[in-house]
A tleap script that builds the chain and sets N, CA, C and O, in Angstrom:
source leaprc.protein.ff14SB
mol = sequence {
  NMET ARG ASN VAL TYR LEU ALA GLY VAL GLY
  GLN THR ALA PHE GLY SER TYR LYS GLY SER
  VAL GLU GLN MET LEU LEU ASP ALA SER LEU
  GLU ALA ILE GLU ALA SER ALA ILE GLY GLU
  PHE SER ALA ILE VAL VAL GLY SER MET SER
  PRO GLU SER PHE GLY GLY GLU ALA TYR ILE
  SER THR LYS LEU VAL ASP PHE LEU GLY LEU
  CTHR
}
set mol.1.N position { -33.803 1.512 69.208 }
set mol.1.CA position { -34.978 2.312 69.507 }
set mol.1.C position { -36.021 1.398 70.154 }
set mol.1.O position { -36.184 0.247 69.750 }
set mol.2.N position { -36.716 1.915 71.148 }
set mol.2.CA position { -37.732 1.091 71.813 }
set mol.2.C position { -39.123 1.571 71.450 }
set mol.2.O position { -39.325 2.744 71.137 }
set mol.3.N position { -40.071 0.669 71.491 }
set mol.3.CA position { -41.462 1.003 71.184 }
set mol.3.C position { -42.074 1.792 72.336 }
set mol.3.O position { -41.763 1.555 73.503 }
set mol.4.N position { -42.943 2.725 71.992 }
set mol.4.CA position { -43.634 3.548 72.976 }
set mol.4.C position { -45.124 3.379 72.753 }
set mol.4.O position { -45.583 3.333 71.612 }
set mol.5.N position { -45.878 3.288 73.831 }
set mol.5.CA position { -47.324 3.132 73.774 }
set mol.5.C position { -47.973 4.323 74.459 }
set mol.5.O position { -47.698 4.606 75.625 }
set mol.6.N position { -48.828 5.012 73.736 }
set mol.6.CA position { -49.577 6.129 74.302 }
set mol.6.C position { -50.846 5.558 74.921 }
set mol.6.O position { -51.754 5.127 74.210 }
set mol.7.N position { -50.904 5.558 76.246 }
set mol.7.CA position { -51.979 4.882 76.960 }
set mol.7.C position { -53.251 5.705 77.069 }
set mol.7.O position { -54.345 5.147 76.995 }
set mol.8.N position { -53.140 7.002 77.240 }
set mol.8.CA position { -54.318 7.840 77.404 }
set mol.8.C position { -53.957 9.307 77.298 }
set mol.8.O position { -52.818 9.694 77.555 }
set mol.9.N position { -54.919 10.114 76.923 }
set mol.9.CA position { -54.703 11.548 76.744 }
set mol.9.C position { -55.811 12.306 77.464 }
set mol.9.O position { -56.975 11.906 77.417 }
set mol.10.N position { -55.454 13.390 78.124 }
set mol.10.CA position { -56.431 14.262 78.764 }
set mol.10.C position { -56.110 15.705 78.445 }
set mol.10.O position { -54.945 16.069 78.281 }
set mol.11.N position { -57.137 16.525 78.358 }
set mol.11.CA position { -56.935 17.933 77.999 }
set mol.11.C position { -58.028 18.776 78.632 }
set mol.11.O position { -59.190 18.371 78.668 }
set mol.12.N position { -57.662 19.929 79.122 }
set mol.12.CA position { -58.666 20.864 79.605 }
set mol.12.C position { -59.046 21.797 78.462 }
set mol.12.O position { -58.334 21.892 77.462 }
set mol.13.N position { -60.154 22.472 78.616 }
set mol.13.CA position { -60.631 23.385 77.574 }
set mol.13.C position { -59.684 24.572 77.431 }
set mol.13.O position { -59.075 25.013 78.405 }
set mol.14.N position { -59.571 25.075 76.231 }
set mol.14.CA position { -58.778 26.278 76.000 }
set mol.14.C position { -59.528 27.486 76.534 }
set mol.14.O position { -60.759 27.514 76.526 }
set mol.15.N position { -58.795 28.474 76.994 }
set mol.15.CA position { -59.420 29.697 77.498 }
set mol.15.C position { -59.166 29.863 78.980 }
set mol.15.O position { -58.285 29.213 79.544 }
set mol.16.N position { -59.917 30.711 79.595 }
set mol.16.CA position { -59.758 31.015 81.010 }
set mol.16.C position { -60.276 29.860 81.861 }
set mol.16.O position { -61.353 29.324 81.599 }
set mol.17.N position { -59.510 29.478 82.878 }
set mol.17.CA position { -59.881 28.385 83.778 }
set mol.17.C position { -60.157 28.971 85.160 }
set mol.17.O position { -59.366 29.771 85.660 }
set mol.18.N position { -61.254 28.587 85.773 }
set mol.18.CA position { -61.673 29.177 87.046 }
set mol.18.C position { -60.983 28.571 88.269 }
set mol.18.O position { -60.939 29.201 89.326 }
set mol.19.N position { -60.440 27.346 88.135 }
set mol.19.CA position { -59.827 26.679 89.282 }
set mol.19.C position { -58.335 26.932 89.371 }
set mol.19.O position { -57.783 27.761 88.647 }
set mol.20.N position { -57.689 26.201 90.276 }
set mol.20.CA position { -56.251 26.315 90.467 }
set mol.20.C position { -55.499 25.541 89.380 }
set mol.20.O position { -56.073 24.710 88.675 }
set mol.21.N position { -54.220 25.832 89.265 }
set mol.21.CA position { -53.383 25.089 88.316 }
set mol.21.C position { -53.369 23.611 88.690 }
set mol.21.O position { -53.436 22.746 87.817 }
set mol.22.N position { -53.284 23.323 89.982 }
set mol.22.CA position { -53.285 21.934 90.425 }
set mol.22.C position { -54.568 21.217 90.018 }
set mol.22.O position { -54.517 20.063 89.593 }
set mol.23.N position { -55.719 21.882 90.140 }
set mol.23.CA position { -56.987 21.260 89.762 }
set mol.23.C position { -57.063 21.042 88.255 }
set mol.23.O position { -57.578 20.021 87.799 }
set mol.24.N position { -56.554 21.991 87.487 }
set mol.24.CA position { -56.537 21.848 86.036 }
set mol.24.C position { -55.681 20.652 85.630 }
set mol.24.O position { -56.077 19.862 84.773 }
set mol.25.N position { -54.500 20.519 86.250 }
set mol.25.CA position { -53.641 19.375 85.978 }
set mol.25.C position { -54.321 18.071 86.366 }
set mol.25.O position { -54.240 17.083 85.636 }
set mol.26.N position { -54.985 18.067 87.502 }
set mol.26.CA position { -55.684 16.868 87.954 }
set mol.26.C position { -56.805 16.495 86.996 }
set mol.26.O position { -56.965 15.320 86.666 }
set mol.27.N position { -57.586 17.475 86.542 }
set mol.27.CA position { -58.683 17.207 85.610 }
set mol.27.C position { -58.177 16.518 84.333 }
set mol.27.O position { -58.742 15.516 83.894 }
set mol.28.N position { -57.115 17.062 83.750 }
set mol.28.CA position { -56.555 16.486 82.522 }
set mol.28.C position { -55.955 15.109 82.798 }
set mol.28.O position { -56.085 14.197 81.981 }
set mol.29.N position { -55.302 14.958 83.941 }
set mol.29.CA position { -54.675 13.674 84.286 }
set mol.29.C position { -55.704 12.579 84.496 }
set mol.29.O position { -55.540 11.463 84.002 }
set mol.30.N position { -56.758 12.891 85.223 }
set mol.30.CA position { -57.797 11.883 85.462 }
set mol.30.C position { -58.480 11.480 84.163 }
set mol.30.O position { -58.843 10.318 83.986 }
set mol.31.N position { -58.656 12.434 83.255 }
set mol.31.CA position { -59.221 12.114 81.950 }
set mol.31.C position { -58.297 11.151 81.194 }
set mol.31.O position { -58.771 10.199 80.573 }
set mol.32.N position { -56.996 11.392 81.244 }
set mol.32.CA position { -56.028 10.514 80.570 }
set mol.32.C position { -55.999 9.130 81.205 }
set mol.32.O position { -55.941 8.121 80.502 }
set mol.33.N position { -56.040 9.084 82.524 }
set mol.33.CA position { -56.028 7.790 83.221 }
set mol.33.C position { -57.290 7.006 82.903 }
set mol.33.O position { -57.221 5.800 82.665 }
set mol.34.N position { -58.447 7.669 82.893 }
set mol.34.CA position { -59.711 6.997 82.574 }
set mol.34.C position { -59.739 6.497 81.135 }
set mol.34.O position { -60.365 5.477 80.847 }
set mol.35.N position { -59.064 7.206 80.226 }
set mol.35.CA position { -59.014 6.800 78.818 }
set mol.35.C position { -58.054 5.641 78.588 }
set mol.35.O position { -58.075 5.016 77.528 }
set mol.36.N position { -57.221 5.355 79.565 }
set mol.36.CA position { -56.209 4.323 79.444 }
set mol.36.C position { -56.767 2.954 79.812 }
set mol.36.O position { -57.648 2.834 80.663 }
set mol.37.N position { -56.242 1.932 79.161 }
set mol.37.CA position { -56.637 0.556 79.473 }
set mol.37.C position { -55.650 -0.089 80.434 }
set mol.37.O position { -55.821 -1.253 80.798 }
set mol.38.N position { -54.629 0.637 80.849 }
set mol.38.CA position { -53.631 0.076 81.757 }
set mol.38.C position { -53.664 0.826 83.081 }
set mol.38.O position { -54.188 1.937 83.156 }
set mol.39.N position { -53.107 0.221 84.122 }
set mol.39.CA position { -53.140 0.843 85.431 }
set mol.39.C position { -51.794 1.274 85.961 }
set mol.39.O position { -51.710 1.833 87.054 }
set mol.40.N position { -50.736 1.025 85.207 }
set mol.40.CA position { -49.393 1.366 85.656 }
set mol.40.C position { -48.671 2.127 84.561 }
set mol.40.O position { -48.713 1.734 83.396 }
set mol.41.N position { -48.004 3.220 84.931 }
set mol.41.CA position { -47.373 4.088 83.946 }
set mol.41.C position { -45.879 4.203 84.222 }
set mol.41.O position { -45.449 4.196 85.376 }
set mol.42.N position { -45.105 4.308 83.168 }
set mol.42.CA position { -43.663 4.482 83.322 }
set mol.42.C position { -43.242 5.925 83.066 }
set mol.42.O position { -42.095 6.289 83.324 }
set mol.43.N position { -44.154 6.746 82.564 }
set mol.43.CA position { -43.825 8.149 82.299 }
set mol.43.C position { -45.100 8.979 82.250 }
set mol.43.O position { -46.177 8.483 81.918 }
set mol.44.N position { -44.948 10.256 82.588 }
set mol.44.CA position { -46.019 11.235 82.458 }
set mol.44.C position { -45.449 12.389 81.647 }
set mol.44.O position { -44.352 12.870 81.931 }
set mol.45.N position { -46.187 12.830 80.645 }
set mol.45.CA position { -45.753 13.958 79.825 }
set mol.45.C position { -46.772 15.077 79.988 }
set mol.45.O position { -47.973 14.862 79.825 }
set mol.46.N position { -46.290 16.265 80.309 }
set mol.46.CA position { -47.146 17.435 80.477 }
set mol.46.C position { -46.794 18.428 79.382 }
set mol.46.O position { -45.637 18.828 79.249 }
set mol.47.N position { -47.783 18.824 78.602 }
set mol.47.CA position { -47.572 19.835 77.572 }
set mol.47.C position { -48.232 21.139 77.983 }
set mol.47.O position { -49.425 21.174 78.285 }
set mol.48.N position { -47.456 22.206 77.994 }
set mol.48.CA position { -47.980 23.505 78.389 }
set mol.48.C position { -47.153 24.594 77.725 }
set mol.48.O position { -45.936 24.464 77.593 }
set mol.49.N position { -47.802 25.647 77.315 }
set mol.49.CA position { -47.129 26.762 76.650 }
set mol.49.C position { -46.763 27.837 77.659 }
set mol.49.O position { -47.627 28.619 78.054 }
set mol.50.N position { -45.521 27.898 78.083 }
set mol.50.CA position { -44.971 28.940 78.959 }
set mol.50.C position { -45.824 29.238 80.192 }
set mol.50.O position { -46.289 30.366 80.351 }
set mol.51.N position { -46.039 28.255 81.067 }
set mol.51.CA position { -46.860 28.538 82.245 }
set mol.51.C position { -46.261 29.604 83.155 }
set mol.51.O position { -46.984 30.306 83.862 }
set mol.52.N position { -44.920 29.721 83.134 }
set mol.52.CA position { -44.284 30.748 83.963 }
set mol.52.C position { -44.624 32.153 83.464 }
set mol.52.O position { -44.868 33.064 84.255 }
set mol.53.N position { -44.635 32.310 82.140 }
set mol.53.CA position { -44.895 33.628 81.556 }
set mol.53.C position { -46.359 34.019 81.610 }
set mol.53.O position { -46.688 35.165 81.912 }
set mol.54.N position { -47.243 33.066 81.316 }
set mol.54.CA position { -48.670 33.389 81.200 }
set mol.54.C position { -49.447 33.262 82.503 }
set mol.54.O position { -50.424 33.981 82.717 }
set mol.55.N position { -49.020 32.354 83.373 }
set mol.55.CA position { -49.792 32.140 84.590 }
set mol.55.C position { -49.014 32.291 85.874 }
set mol.55.O position { -49.580 32.164 86.960 }
set mol.56.N position { -47.717 32.561 85.769 }
set mol.56.CA position { -46.919 32.725 86.964 }
set mol.56.C position { -46.628 31.427 87.698 }
set mol.56.O position { -46.202 31.455 88.853 }
set mol.57.N position { -46.850 30.287 87.046 }
set mol.57.CA position { -46.627 28.979 87.670 }
set mol.57.C position { -45.433 28.298 87.015 }
set mol.57.O position { -45.306 28.300 85.790 }
set mol.58.N position { -44.568 27.721 87.820 }
set mol.58.CA position { -43.421 26.989 87.306 }
set mol.58.C position { -43.475 25.548 87.815 }
set mol.58.O position { -44.216 25.238 88.748 }
set mol.59.N position { -42.696 24.688 87.203 }
set mol.59.CA position { -42.560 23.284 87.624 }
set mol.59.C position { -43.900 22.555 87.697 }
set mol.59.O position { -44.155 21.812 88.644 }
set mol.60.N position { -44.751 22.767 86.701 }
set mol.60.CA position { -46.089 22.178 86.772 }
set mol.60.C position { -46.061 20.657 86.685 }
set mol.60.O position { -46.921 19.997 87.267 }
set mol.61.N position { -45.093 20.085 85.971 }
set mol.61.CA position { -45.038 18.617 85.902 }
set mol.61.C position { -44.688 18.040 87.275 }
set mol.61.O position { -45.225 17.000 87.656 }
set mol.62.N position { -43.805 18.693 88.016 }
set mol.62.CA position { -43.466 18.253 89.360 }
set mol.62.C position { -44.669 18.392 90.285 }
set mol.62.O position { -44.921 17.517 91.113 }
set mol.63.N position { -45.401 19.473 90.150 }
set mol.63.CA position { -46.618 19.658 90.949 }
set mol.63.C position { -47.621 18.552 90.670 }
set mol.63.O position { -48.266 18.043 91.587 }
set mol.64.N position { -47.750 18.181 89.403 }
set mol.64.CA position { -48.701 17.127 89.040 }
set mol.64.C position { -48.314 15.801 89.678 }
set mol.64.O position { -49.159 15.119 90.260 }
set mol.65.N position { -47.050 15.435 89.574 }
set mol.65.CA position { -46.592 14.171 90.172 }
set mol.65.C position { -46.839 14.185 91.685 }
set mol.65.O position { -47.294 13.186 92.243 }
set mol.66.N position { -46.548 15.291 92.344 }
set mol.66.CA position { -46.808 15.408 93.784 }
set mol.66.C position { -48.308 15.332 94.081 }
set mol.66.O position { -48.722 14.646 95.016 }
set mol.67.N position { -49.114 16.031 93.293 }
set mol.67.CA position { -50.558 16.080 93.499 }
set mol.67.C position { -51.193 14.691 93.341 }
set mol.67.O position { -52.141 14.351 94.048 }
set mol.68.N position { -50.651 13.885 92.391 }
set mol.68.CA position { -51.165 12.534 92.170 }
set mol.68.C position { -50.573 11.510 93.142 }
set mol.68.O position { -51.016 10.363 93.186 }
set mol.69.N position { -49.575 11.927 93.915 }
set mol.69.CA position { -48.956 11.024 94.875 }
set mol.69.C position { -48.024 10.013 94.234 }
set mol.69.O position { -47.848 8.915 94.762 }
set mol.70.N position { -47.428 10.363 93.109 }
set mol.70.CA position { -46.518 9.459 92.402 }
set mol.70.C position { -45.073 9.773 92.768 }
set mol.70.O position { -44.753 10.902 93.138 }
set mol.71.N position { -44.209 8.781 92.666 }
set mol.71.CA position { -42.786 9.014 92.912 }
set mol.71.C position { -41.967 8.599 91.725 }
set mol.71.O position { -40.742 8.721 91.747 }
savepdb mol mol.pdb
quit
């Protein structure tokens, strides 16, 4: 088993969001990056409750990686 380090966490407010899904993902991501003391990441984890069912959006983690310009 290998050790895992949680570098930073970001979260948007619960409830209705006025912006796009991409902007919501960016807001939470930038908060997590700013909370982190490191500048390089080996993984990104996105937690969301059924975005396809509730918001009509799929593949949000892929959208986030594309939006942040990561490969």
